[in-house]
Every structure is written in C-alpha cells, then in structure tokens.
Backbone as XML, in Angstrom:
<?xml version="1.0"?>
<chain id="A" units="angstrom">
  <residue number="1" name="MET">
    <atom name="N" x="-124.379" y="146.782" z="-17.318"/>
    <atom name="CA" x="-125.252" y="147.703" z="-16.627"/>
    <atom name="C" x="-124.394" y="148.835" z="-16.055"/>
  </residue>
  <residue number="2" name="SER">
    <atom name="N" x="-124.777" y="150.055" z="-16.270"/>
    <atom name="CA" x="-124.001" y="151.179" z="-15.768"/>
    <atom name="C" x="-124.093" y="151.228" z="-14.247"/>
  </residue>
  <residue number="3" name="SER">
    <atom name="N" x="-123.105" y="151.874" z="-13.650"/>
    <atom name="CA" x="-123.063" y="151.908" z="-12.186"/>
    <atom name="C" x="-124.240" y="152.681" z="-11.605"/>
  </residue>
  <residue number="4" name="ILE">
    <atom name="N" x="-124.680" y="153.745" z="-12.263"/>
    <atom name="CA" x="-125.821" y="154.510" z="-11.752"/>
    <atom name="C" x="-127.086" y="153.673" z="-11.830"/>
  </residue>
  <residue number="5" name="ARG">
    <atom name="N" x="-127.281" y="152.975" z="-12.937"/>
    <atom name="CA" x="-128.466" y="152.129" z="-13.064"/>
    <atom name="C" x="-128.418" y="150.991" z="-12.029"/>
  </residue>
  <residue number="6" name="ARG">
    <atom name="N" x="-127.219" y="150.459" z="-11.761"/>
    <atom name="CA" x="-127.070" y="149.401" z="-10.753"/>
    <atom name="C" x="-127.426" y="149.917" z="-9.368"/>
  </residue>
  <residue number="7" name="ILE">
    <atom name="N" x="-126.971" y="151.131" z="-9.037"/>
    <atom name="CA" x="-127.284" y="151.716" z="-7.731"/>
    <atom name="C" x="-128.781" y="151.944" z="-7.602"/>
  </residue>
  <residue number="8" name="LEU">
    <atom name="N" x="-129.405" y="152.459" z="-8.645"/>
    <atom name="CA" x="-130.839" y="152.693" z="-8.579"/>
    <atom name="C" x="-131.611" y="151.384" z="-8.458"/>
  </residue>
  <residue number="9" name="THR">
    <atom name="N" x="-131.122" y="150.340" z="-9.084"/>
    <atom name="CA" x="-131.787" y="149.042" z="-8.995"/>
    <atom name="C" x="-131.636" y="148.454" z="-7.598"/>
  </residue>
  <residue number="10" name="VAL">
    <atom name="N" x="-130.426" y="148.528" z="-7.045"/>
    <atom name="CA" x="-130.167" y="147.965" z="-5.726"/>
    <atom name="C" x="-130.904" y="148.741" z="-4.645"/>
  </residue>
  <residue number="11" name="CYS">
    <atom name="N" x="-130.962" y="150.051" z="-4.785"/>
    <atom name="CA" x="-131.545" y="150.895" z="-3.750"/>
    <atom name="C" x="-133.024" y="151.201" z="-3.974"/>
  </residue>
  <residue number="12" name="ALA">
    <atom name="N" x="-133.656" y="150.506" z="-4.891"/>
    <atom name="CA" x="-135.081" y="150.741" z="-5.147"/>
    <atom name="C" x="-135.890" y="150.377" z="-3.906"/>
  </residue>
  <residue number="13" name="PRO">
    <atom name="N" x="-136.962" y="151.125" z="-3.632"/>
    <atom name="CA" x="-137.778" y="150.827" z="-2.450"/>
    <atom name="C" x="-138.315" y="149.400" z="-2.494"/>
  </residue>
  <residue number="14" name="GLY">
    <atom name="N" x="-138.286" y="148.754" z="-1.354"/>
    <atom name="CA" x="-138.816" y="147.405" z="-1.238"/>
    <atom name="C" x="-137.853" y="146.308" z="-1.622"/>
  </residue>
  <residue number="15" name="THR">
    <atom name="N" x="-136.620" y="146.630" z="-2.006"/>
    <atom name="CA" x="-135.673" y="145.590" z="-2.399"/>
    <atom name="C" x="-134.801" y="145.133" z="-1.241"/>
  </residue>
  <residue number="16" name="MET">
    <atom name="N" x="-134.782" y="145.892" z="-0.143"/>
    <atom name="CA" x="-133.955" y="145.515" z="0.994"/>
    <atom name="C" x="-134.834" y="144.959" z="2.109"/>
  </residue>
  <residue number="17" name="ARG">
    <atom name="N" x="-134.323" y="143.989" z="2.820"/>
    <atom name="CA" x="-135.051" y="143.438" z="3.949"/>
    <atom name="C" x="-134.887" y="144.310" z="5.185"/>
  </residue>
  <residue number="18" name="ARG">
    <atom name="N" x="-133.748" y="144.917" z="5.329"/>
    <atom name="CA" x="-133.457" y="145.779" z="6.470"/>
    <atom name="C" x="-132.674" y="146.967" z="5.963"/>
  </residue>
  <residue number="19" name="GLU">
    <atom name="N" x="-133.025" y="148.136" z="6.417"/>
    <atom name="CA" x="-132.297" y="149.332" z="5.998"/>
    <atom name="C" x="-130.955" y="149.376" z="6.703"/>
  </residue>
  <residue number="20" name="PRO">
    <atom name="N" x="-129.909" y="149.684" z="5.976"/>
    <atom name="CA" x="-128.608" y="149.809" z="6.639"/>
    <atom name="C" x="-128.589" y="151.052" z="7.519"/>
  </residue>
  <residue number="21" name="ARG">
    <atom name="N" x="-128.104" y="150.895" z="8.718"/>
    <atom name="CA" x="-128.023" y="152.022" z="9.648"/>
    <atom name="C" x="-126.566" y="152.195" z="10.055"/>
  </residue>
  <residue number="22" name="PHE">
    <atom name="N" x="-126.103" y="153.402" z="9.970"/>
    <atom name="CA" x="-124.717" y="153.644" z="10.331"/>
    <atom name="C" x="-124.556" y="153.826" z="11.826"/>
  </residue>
  <residue number="23" name="ASP">
    <atom name="N" x="-125.662" y="153.875" z="12.590"/>
    <atom name="CA" x="-125.497" y="153.895" z="14.037"/>
    <atom name="C" x="-125.195" y="152.495" z="14.555"/>
  </residue>
  <residue number="24" name="ASP">
    <atom name="N" x="-125.192" y="151.490" z="13.665"/>
    <atom name="CA" x="-124.689" y="150.180" z="14.053"/>
    <atom name="C" x="-123.194" y="150.268" z="14.336"/>
  </residue>
  <residue number="25" name="ALA">
    <atom name="N" x="-122.561" y="151.306" z="13.853"/>
    <atom name="CA" x="-121.127" y="151.506" z="14.082"/>
    <atom name="C" x="-120.830" y="151.803" z="15.542"/>
  </residue>
  <residue number="26" name="LYS">
    <atom name="N" x="-121.849" y="152.112" z="16.339"/>
    <atom name="CA" x="-121.654" y="152.427" z="17.753"/>
    <atom name="C" x="-121.002" y="151.265" z="18.499"/>
  </residue>
  <residue number="27" name="ILE">
    <atom name="N" x="-121.283" y="150.046" z="18.071"/>
    <atom name="CA" x="-120.698" y="148.884" z="18.735"/>
    <atom name="C" x="-119.184" y="148.914" z="18.610"/>
  </residue>
  <residue number="28" name="VAL">
    <atom name="N" x="-118.688" y="149.148" z="17.416"/>
    <atom name="CA" x="-117.241" y="149.216" z="17.203"/>
    <atom name="C" x="-116.675" y="150.493" z="17.806"/>
  </residue>
  <residue number="29" name="PHE">
    <atom name="N" x="-117.471" y="151.580" z="17.762"/>
    <atom name="CA" x="-117.041" y="152.846" z="18.349"/>
    <atom name="C" x="-116.763" y="152.673" z="19.838"/>
  </residue>
  <residue number="30" name="ASP">
    <atom name="N" x="-117.650" y="151.994" z="20.543"/>
    <atom name="CA" x="-117.436" y="151.755" z="21.964"/>
    <atom name="C" x="-116.215" y="150.885" z="22.195"/>
  </residue>
  <residue number="31" name="GLY">
    <atom name="N" x="-116.000" y="149.919" z="21.306"/>
    <atom name="CA" x="-114.825" y="149.071" z="21.431"/>
    <atom name="C" x="-113.542" y="149.839" z="21.192"/>
  </residue>
  <residue number="32" name="GLY">
    <atom name="N" x="-113.529" y="150.725" z="20.184"/>
    <atom name="CA" x="-112.340" y="151.518" z="19.900"/>
    <atom name="C" x="-112.044" y="152.518" z="20.997"/>
  </residue>
  <residue number="33" name="GLY">
    <atom name="N" x="-113.085" y="153.071" z="21.596"/>
    <atom name="CA" x="-112.890" y="154.026" z="22.682"/>
    <atom name="C" x="-112.422" y="153.372" z="23.961"/>
  </residue>
  <residue number="34" name="SER">
    <atom name="N" x="-112.822" y="152.128" z="24.184"/>
    <atom name="CA" x="-112.443" y="151.464" z="25.427"/>
    <atom name="C" x="-111.161" y="150.636" z="25.287"/>
  </residue>
  <residue number="35" name="LEU">
    <atom name="N" x="-110.645" y="150.523" z="24.073"/>
    <atom name="CA" x="-109.422" y="149.753" z="23.875"/>
    <atom name="C" x="-108.263" y="150.353" z="24.656"/>
  </residue>
  <residue number="36" name="SER">
    <atom name="N" x="-108.091" y="151.656" z="24.573"/>
    <atom name="CA" x="-106.984" y="152.276" z="25.311"/>
    <atom name="C" x="-107.194" y="152.164" z="26.814"/>
  </residue>
  <residue number="37" name="SER">
    <atom name="N" x="-108.445" y="152.226" z="27.262"/>
    <atom name="CA" x="-108.720" y="152.072" z="28.701"/>
    <atom name="C" x="-108.353" y="150.666" z="29.175"/>
  </residue>
  <residue number="38" name="ARG">
    <atom name="N" x="-108.674" y="149.673" z="28.354"/>
    <atom name="CA" x="-108.303" y="148.300" z="28.722"/>
    <atom name="C" x="-106.791" y="148.121" z="28.760"/>
  </residue>
  <residue number="39" name="LEU">
    <atom name="N" x="-106.106" y="148.748" z="27.817"/>
    <atom name="CA" x="-104.642" y="148.660" z="27.814"/>
    <atom name="C" x="-104.047" y="149.363" z="29.030"/>
  </residue>
  <residue number="40" name="LEU">
    <atom name="N" x="-104.645" y="150.492" z="29.416"/>
    <atom name="CA" x="-104.170" y="151.203" z="30.609"/>
    <atom name="C" x="-104.369" y="150.363" z="31.867"/>
  </residue>
  <residue number="41" name="LEU">
    <atom name="N" x="-105.497" y="149.652" z="31.942"/>
    <atom name="CA" x="-105.743" y="148.791" z="33.104"/>
    <atom name="C" x="-104.771" y="147.622" z="33.167"/>
  </residue>
  <residue number="42" name="ARG">
    <atom name="N" x="-104.222" y="147.237" z="32.033"/>
    <atom name="CA" x="-103.231" y="146.151" z="31.998"/>
    <atom name="C" x="-101.829" y="146.642" z="32.334"/>
  </residue>
  <residue number="43" name="GLY">
    <atom name="N" x="-101.676" y="147.944" z="32.579"/>
    <atom name="CA" x="-100.384" y="148.479" z="32.997"/>
    <atom name="C" x="-99.573" y="149.134" z="31.896"/>
  </residue>
  <residue number="44" name="TRP">
    <atom name="N" x="-100.159" y="149.350" z="30.730"/>
    <atom name="CA" x="-99.437" y="150.018" z="29.652"/>
    <atom name="C" x="-99.249" y="151.487" z="30.012"/>
  </residue>
  <residue number="45" name="GLN">
    <atom name="N" x="-98.221" y="152.100" z="29.442"/>
    <atom name="CA" x="-98.029" y="153.542" z="29.600"/>
    <atom name="C" x="-99.122" y="154.269" z="28.832"/>
  </residue>
  <residue number="46" name="THR">
    <atom name="N" x="-99.474" y="155.474" z="29.301"/>
    <atom name="CA" x="-100.596" y="156.208" z="28.722"/>
    <atom name="C" x="-100.412" y="156.493" z="27.240"/>
  </residue>
  <residue number="47" name="GLY">
    <atom name="N" x="-99.283" y="157.055" z="26.865"/>
    <atom name="CA" x="-99.045" y="157.394" z="25.466"/>
    <atom name="C" x="-99.044" y="156.168" z="24.570"/>
  </residue>
  <residue number="48" name="ARG">
    <atom name="N" x="-98.429" y="155.105" z="25.046"/>
    <atom name="CA" x="-98.371" y="153.879" z="24.249"/>
    <atom name="C" x="-99.763" y="153.278" z="24.060"/>
  </residue>
  <residue number="49" name="ALA">
    <atom name="N" x="-100.583" y="153.294" z="25.104"/>
    <atom name="CA" x="-101.938" y="152.732" z="25.008"/>
    <atom name="C" x="-102.801" y="153.545" z="24.052"/>
  </residue>
  <residue number="50" name="ARG">
    <atom name="N" x="-102.748" y="154.863" z="24.162"/>
    <atom name="CA" x="-103.549" y="155.717" z="23.273"/>
    <atom name="C" x="-103.101" y="155.573" z="21.824"/>
  </residue>
  <residue number="51" name="LYS">
    <atom name="N" x="-101.789" y="155.588" z="21.595"/>
    <atom name="CA" x="-101.285" y="155.490" z="20.232"/>
    <atom name="C" x="-101.570" y="154.123" z="19.620"/>
  </residue>
  <residue number="52" name="THR">
    <atom name="N" x="-101.539" y="153.062" z="20.415"/>
    <atom name="CA" x="-101.878" y="151.739" z="19.914"/>
    <atom name="C" x="-103.344" y="151.676" z="19.506"/>
  </residue>
  <residue number="53" name="ALA">
    <atom name="N" x="-104.223" y="152.250" z="20.338"/>
    <atom name="CA" x="-105.658" y="152.290" z="20.009"/>
    <atom name="C" x="-105.888" y="153.117" z="18.744"/>
  </residue>
  <residue number="54" name="MET">
    <atom name="N" x="-105.184" y="154.232" z="18.618"/>
    <atom name="CA" x="-105.327" y="155.069" z="17.425"/>
    <atom name="C" x="-104.835" y="154.322" z="16.182"/>
  </residue>
  <residue number="55" name="PHE">
    <atom name="N" x="-103.745" y="153.596" z="16.308"/>
    <atom name="CA" x="-103.221" y="152.830" z="15.168"/>
    <atom name="C" x="-104.199" y="151.732" z="14.756"/>
  </residue>
  <residue number="56" name="ALA">
    <atom name="N" x="-104.769" y="151.037" z="15.734"/>
    <atom name="CA" x="-105.738" y="149.973" z="15.415"/>
    <atom name="C" x="-106.957" y="150.555" z="14.703"/>
  </residue>
  <residue number="57" name="CYS">
    <atom name="N" x="-107.451" y="151.690" z="15.197"/>
    <atom name="CA" x="-108.605" y="152.329" z="14.548"/>
    <atom name="C" x="-108.245" y="152.811" z="13.138"/>
  </residue>
  <residue number="58" name="ALA">
    <atom name="N" x="-107.036" y="153.323" z="12.969"/>
    <atom name="CA" x="-106.616" y="153.782" z="11.640"/>
    <atom name="C" x="-106.532" y="152.613" z="10.659"/>
  </residue>
  <residue number="59" name="MET">
    <atom name="N" x="-106.117" y="151.446" z="11.132"/>
    <atom name="CA" x="-106.045" y="150.279" z="10.249"/>
    <atom name="C" x="-107.445" y="149.778" z="9.883"/>
  </residue>
  <residue number="60" name="PHE">
    <atom name="N" x="-108.401" y="149.864" z="10.807"/>
    <atom name="CA" x="-109.767" y="149.424" z="10.512"/>
    <atom name="C" x="-110.482" y="150.377" z="9.562"/>
  </residue>
  <residue number="61" name="ALA">
    <atom name="N" x="-109.974" y="151.574" z="9.390"/>
    <atom name="CA" x="-110.600" y="152.525" z="8.467"/>
    <atom name="C" x="-110.137" y="152.320" z="7.025"/>
  </residue>
  <residue number="62" name="GLN">
    <atom name="N" x="-109.102" y="151.538" z="6.806"/>
    <atom name="CA" x="-108.544" y="151.374" z="5.469"/>
    <atom name="C" x="-109.456" y="150.667" z="4.464"/>
  </residue>
  <residue number="63" name="PRO">
    <atom name="N" x="-110.293" y="149.702" z="4.858"/>
    <atom name="CA" x="-111.132" y="149.019" z="3.848"/>
    <atom name="C" x="-112.157" y="149.920" z="3.156"/>
  </residue>
  <residue number="64" name="ILE">
    <atom name="N" x="-112.267" y="151.166" z="3.542"/>
    <atom name="CA" x="-113.211" y="152.078" z="2.888"/>
    <atom name="C" x="-112.851" y="152.241" z="1.414"/>
  </residue>
  <residue number="65" name="ALA">
    <atom name="N" x="-111.585" y="152.061" z="1.083"/>
    <atom name="CA" x="-111.170" y="152.185" z="-0.314"/>
    <atom name="C" x="-111.770" y="151.084" z="-1.188"/>
  </residue>
  <residue number="66" name="LEU">
    <atom name="N" x="-112.153" y="149.972" z="-0.577"/>
    <atom name="CA" x="-112.712" y="148.854" z="-1.333"/>
    <atom name="C" x="-114.235" y="148.916" z="-1.444"/>
  </residue>
  <residue number="67" name="ALA">
    <atom name="N" x="-114.863" y="149.882" z="-0.809"/>
    <atom name="CA" x="-116.327" y="149.949" z="-0.801"/>
    <atom name="C" x="-116.885" y="150.196" z="-2.199"/>
  </residue>
  <residue number="68" name="ALA">
    <atom name="N" x="-116.183" y="150.924" z="-3.028"/>
    <atom name="CA" x="-116.682" y="151.225" z="-4.375"/>
    <atom name="C" x="-116.700" y="149.984" z="-5.267"/>
  </residue>
  <residue number="69" name="GLN">
    <atom name="N" x="-115.798" y="149.034" z="-5.005"/>
    <atom name="CA" x="-115.756" y="147.820" z="-5.811"/>
    <atom name="C" x="-116.378" y="146.632" z="-5.084"/>
  </residue>
  <residue number="70" name="ALA">
    <atom name="N" x="-117.199" y="146.873" z="-4.100"/>
    <atom name="CA" x="-117.798" y="145.782" z="-3.322"/>
    <atom name="C" x="-118.722" y="144.947" z="-4.206"/>
  </residue>
  <residue number="71" name="PRO">
    <atom name="N" x="-118.719" y="143.638" z="-4.009"/>
    <atom name="CA" x="-119.563" y="142.776" z="-4.843"/>
    <atom name="C" x="-121.057" y="142.906" z="-4.552"/>
  </residue>
  <residue number="72" name="SER">
    <atom name="N" x="-121.412" y="143.357" z="-3.360"/>
    <atom name="CA" x="-122.829" y="143.542" z="-3.035"/>
    <atom name="C" x="-122.989" y="144.818" z="-2.204"/>
  </residue>
  <residue number="73" name="MET">
    <atom name="N" x="-124.224" y="145.245" z="-2.121"/>
    <atom name="CA" x="-124.505" y="146.460" z="-1.359"/>
    <atom name="C" x="-124.154" y="146.280" z="0.115"/>
  </residue>
  <residue number="74" name="TRP">
    <atom name="N" x="-124.404" y="145.105" z="0.675"/>
    <atom name="CA" x="-124.168" y="144.882" z="2.092"/>
    <atom name="C" x="-122.692" y="144.888" z="2.431"/>
  </residue>
  <residue number="75" name="VAL">
    <atom name="N" x="-121.863" y="144.401" z="1.541"/>
    <atom name="CA" x="-120.416" y="144.465" z="1.774"/>
    <atom name="C" x="-119.976" y="145.928" z="1.800"/>
  </residue>
  <residue number="76" name="ALA">
    <atom name="N" x="-120.526" y="146.733" z="0.907"/>
    <atom name="CA" x="-120.206" y="148.160" z="0.891"/>
    <atom name="C" x="-120.694" y="148.840" z="2.160"/>
  </residue>
  <residue number="77" name="VAL">
    <atom name="N" x="-121.903" y="148.516" z="2.586"/>
    <atom name="CA" x="-122.458" y="149.112" z="3.810"/>
    <atom name="C" x="-121.624" y="148.728" z="5.020"/>
  </residue>
  <residue number="78" name="LEU">
    <atom name="N" x="-121.223" y="147.461" z="5.101"/>
    <atom name="CA" x="-120.404" y="147.021" z="6.229"/>
    <atom name="C" x="-119.029" y="147.676" z="6.229"/>
  </residue>
  <residue number="79" name="SER">
    <atom name="N" x="-118.416" y="147.832" z="5.067"/>
    <atom name="CA" x="-117.097" y="148.466" z="5.036"/>
    <atom name="C" x="-117.189" y="149.954" z="5.367"/>
  </residue>
  <residue number="80" name="ILE">
    <atom name="N" x="-118.247" y="150.617" z="4.918"/>
    <atom name="CA" x="-118.434" y="152.030" z="5.269"/>
    <atom name="C" x="-118.737" y="152.166" z="6.752"/>
  </residue>
  <residue number="81" name="GLY">
    <atom name="N" x="-119.560" y="151.271" z="7.289"/>
    <atom name="CA" x="-119.870" y="151.300" z="8.717"/>
    <atom name="C" x="-118.639" y="151.053" z="9.570"/>
  </residue>
  <residue number="82" name="LEU">
    <atom name="N" x="-117.788" y="150.111" z="9.135"/>
    <atom name="CA" x="-116.553" y="149.852" z="9.870"/>
    <atom name="C" x="-115.624" y="151.054" z="9.826"/>
  </residue>
  <residue number="83" name="ALA">
    <atom name="N" x="-115.550" y="151.713" z="8.682"/>
    <atom name="CA" x="-114.698" y="152.903" z="8.570"/>
    <atom name="C" x="-115.236" y="154.038" z="9.443"/>
  </residue>
  <residue number="84" name="CYS">
    <atom name="N" x="-116.545" y="154.208" z="9.478"/>
    <atom name="CA" x="-117.141" y="155.241" z="10.347"/>
    <atom name="C" x="-116.849" y="154.950" z="11.816"/>
  </residue>
  <residue number="85" name="ALA">
    <atom name="N" x="-117.006" y="153.693" z="12.202"/>
    <atom name="CA" x="-116.740" y="153.314" z="13.586"/>
    <atom name="C" x="-115.268" y="153.505" z="13.938"/>
  </residue>
  <residue number="86" name="ALA">
    <atom name="N" x="-114.387" y="153.150" z="13.016"/>
    <atom name="CA" x="-112.955" y="153.327" z="13.267"/>
    <atom name="C" x="-112.607" y="154.803" z="13.390"/>
  </residue>
  <residue number="87" name="HIS">
    <atom name="N" x="-113.237" y="155.633" z="12.578"/>
    <atom name="CA" x="-113.008" y="157.079" z="12.668"/>
    <atom name="C" x="-113.469" y="157.600" z="14.026"/>
  </residue>
  <residue number="88" name="LEU">
    <atom name="N" x="-114.605" y="157.135" z="14.494"/>
    <atom name="CA" x="-115.096" y="157.578" z="15.801"/>
    <atom name="C" x="-114.185" y="157.105" z="16.924"/>
  </residue>
  <residue number="89" name="GLY">
    <atom name="N" x="-113.715" y="155.863" z="16.839"/>
    <atom name="CA" x="-112.779" y="155.366" z="17.845"/>
    <atom name="C" x="-111.476" y="156.149" z="17.853"/>
  </residue>
  <residue number="90" name="PHE">
    <atom name="N" x="-110.996" y="156.521" z="16.671"/>
    <atom name="CA" x="-109.794" y="157.343" z="16.562"/>
    <atom name="C" x="-110.041" y="158.712" z="17.196"/>
  </residue>
  <residue number="91" name="SER">
    <atom name="N" x="-111.216" y="159.280" z="16.942"/>
    <atom name="CA" x="-111.546" y="160.596" z="17.502"/>
    <atom name="C" x="-111.592" y="160.567" z="19.022"/>
  </residue>
  <residue number="92" name="VAL">
    <atom name="N" x="-112.121" y="159.488" z="19.588"/>
    <atom name="CA" x="-112.162" y="159.369" z="21.047"/>
    <atom name="C" x="-110.753" y="159.418" z="21.617"/>
  </residue>
  <residue number="93" name="SER">
    <atom name="N" x="-109.839" y="158.695" z="20.992"/>
    <atom name="CA" x="-108.460" y="158.680" z="21.486"/>
    <atom name="C" x="-107.784" y="160.033" z="21.305"/>
  </residue>
  <residue number="94" name="VAL">
    <atom name="N" x="-108.063" y="160.711" z="20.200"/>
    <atom name="CA" x="-107.460" y="162.024" z="19.963"/>
    <atom name="C" x="-107.961" y="163.041" z="20.994"/>
  </residue>
  <residue number="95" name="TYR">
    <atom name="N" x="-109.261" y="163.005" z="21.286"/>
    <atom name="CA" x="-109.812" y="163.956" z="22.255"/>
    <atom name="C" x="-109.362" y="163.650" z="23.679"/>
  </residue>
  <residue number="96" name="ALA">
    <atom name="N" x="-109.029" y="162.413" z="23.978"/>
    <atom name="CA" x="-108.564" y="162.057" z="25.317"/>
    <atom name="C" x="-107.076" y="162.334" z="25.504"/>
  </residue>
  <residue number="97" name="LEU">
    <atom name="N" x="-106.338" y="162.439" z="24.426"/>
    <atom name="CA" x="-104.891" y="162.605" z="24.501"/>
    <atom name="C" x="-104.448" y="163.876" z="25.228"/>
  </residue>
  <residue number="98" name="PRO">
    <atom name="N" x="-105.020" y="165.063" z="24.962"/>
    <atom name="CA" x="-104.573" y="166.251" z="25.694"/>
    <atom name="C" x="-104.786" y="166.150" z="27.202"/>
  </residue>
  <residue number="99" name="GLY">
    <atom name="N" x="-105.855" y="165.491" z="27.612"/>
    <atom name="CA" x="-106.091" y="165.314" z="29.043"/>
    <atom name="C" x="-105.052" y="164.436" z="29.694"/>
  </residue>
  <residue number="100" name="ASP">
    <atom name="N" x="-104.465" y="163.547" z="28.919"/>
    <atom name="CA" x="-103.413" y="162.682" z="29.450"/>
    <atom name="C" x="-102.054" y="163.384" z="29.474"/>
  </residue>
  <residue number="101" name="LEU">
    <atom name="N" x="-101.828" y="164.280" z="28.521"/>
    <atom name="CA" x="-100.521" y="164.890" z="28.377"/>
    <atom name="C" x="-100.310" y="166.131" z="29.229"/>
  </residue>
  <residue number="102" name="VAL">
    <atom name="N" x="-101.364" y="166.902" z="29.455"/>
    <atom name="CA" x="-101.229" y="168.152" z="30.212"/>
    <atom name="C" x="-101.514" y="167.880" z="31.677"/>
  </residue>
  <residue number="103" name="PRO">
    <atom name="N" x="-100.603" y="168.223" z="32.568"/>
    <atom name="CA" x="-100.855" y="168.023" z="34.004"/>
    <atom name="C" x="-102.047" y="168.865" z="34.467"/>
  </residue>
  <residue number="104" name="ARG">
    <atom name="N" x="-102.729" y="168.423" z="35.510"/>
    <atom name="CA" x="-103.928" y="169.100" z="35.985"/>
    <atom name="C" x="-103.724" y="170.558" z="36.342"/>
  </residue>
  <residue number="105" name="GLY">
    <atom name="N" x="-102.681" y="170.870" z="37.036"/>
    <atom name="CA" x="-102.446" y="172.237" z="37.476"/>
    <atom name="C" x="-101.958" y="173.164" z="36.370"/>
  </residue>
  <residue number="106" name="ARG">
    <atom name="N" x="-101.571" y="172.631" z="35.239"/>
    <atom name="CA" x="-100.978" y="173.438" z="34.168"/>
    <atom name="C" x="-101.963" y="173.832" z="33.077"/>
  </residue>
  <residue number="107" name="ALA">
    <atom name="N" x="-103.206" y="173.389" z="33.170"/>
    <atom name="CA" x="-104.195" y="173.693" z="32.126"/>
    <atom name="C" x="-104.566" y="175.173" z="32.154"/>
  </residue>
  <residue number="108" name="VAL">
    <atom name="N" x="-104.717" y="175.764" z="31.004"/>
    <atom name="CA" x="-105.084" y="177.185" z="30.882"/>
    <atom name="C" x="-106.582" y="177.310" z="31.090"/>
  </residue>
  <residue number="109" name="ARG">
    <atom name="N" x="-106.973" y="178.312" z="31.879"/>
    <atom name="CA" x="-108.403" y="178.491" z="32.146"/>
    <atom name="C" x="-108.933" y="179.662" z="31.402"/>
  </residue>
</chain>
C-alpha cells in the first residue's frame, strides 16, 4: 500500500476514536518551562539551570525524526506532540535567559 493511500485510509473520517490535539503538548510545555525554576530553587546557578533545561528539551525533541516511520498513527502523533512540547519548553528557557544575564539597571530602554 502506498504511503499516501495509507495516510488517507488512516485519516478517513470516523476511523479515529479521539482526534489528536497538539495542545496536549501544554502538559510537557509547562514541565519544560518549570524545570529550570525547580533547579534554581534547589540552589543551582542560573546559567547552569537554564542550560540544563534547554538540553533536556532539546533531547526530547529528537524523536521527531522517527515519526515518519512510526508503526501507527498514534505513535506518530505522540512523537510530534512531544517534539512540539520540547520546542516550547526550549523557547521558554531561551526567552528567560536574557532576563537572567542582563542586570536590571543595565537594560536599554
């Protein structure tokens, strides 16, 4: 069966019990965003905590390469959702990094 015909068969209306939603990634997104905060509360240095959270999120985004060869649609949906959540968690850490690095009085207005 060709891959296009397989996709059309799997994604035909009425064949799924629940529609996959990528906003389910919010659960992991919140975890990735709060990971550095938890590390900071444990006494880690700011840069080390942020970079560790960014590294963990970057590692969770790697299974996206396997989504094309997933044995079922749900495995593909879960791997794409995990990669989306990891990307969002990485973005949270990247956007928080300048606020940690630049002293309050030195910010350009």
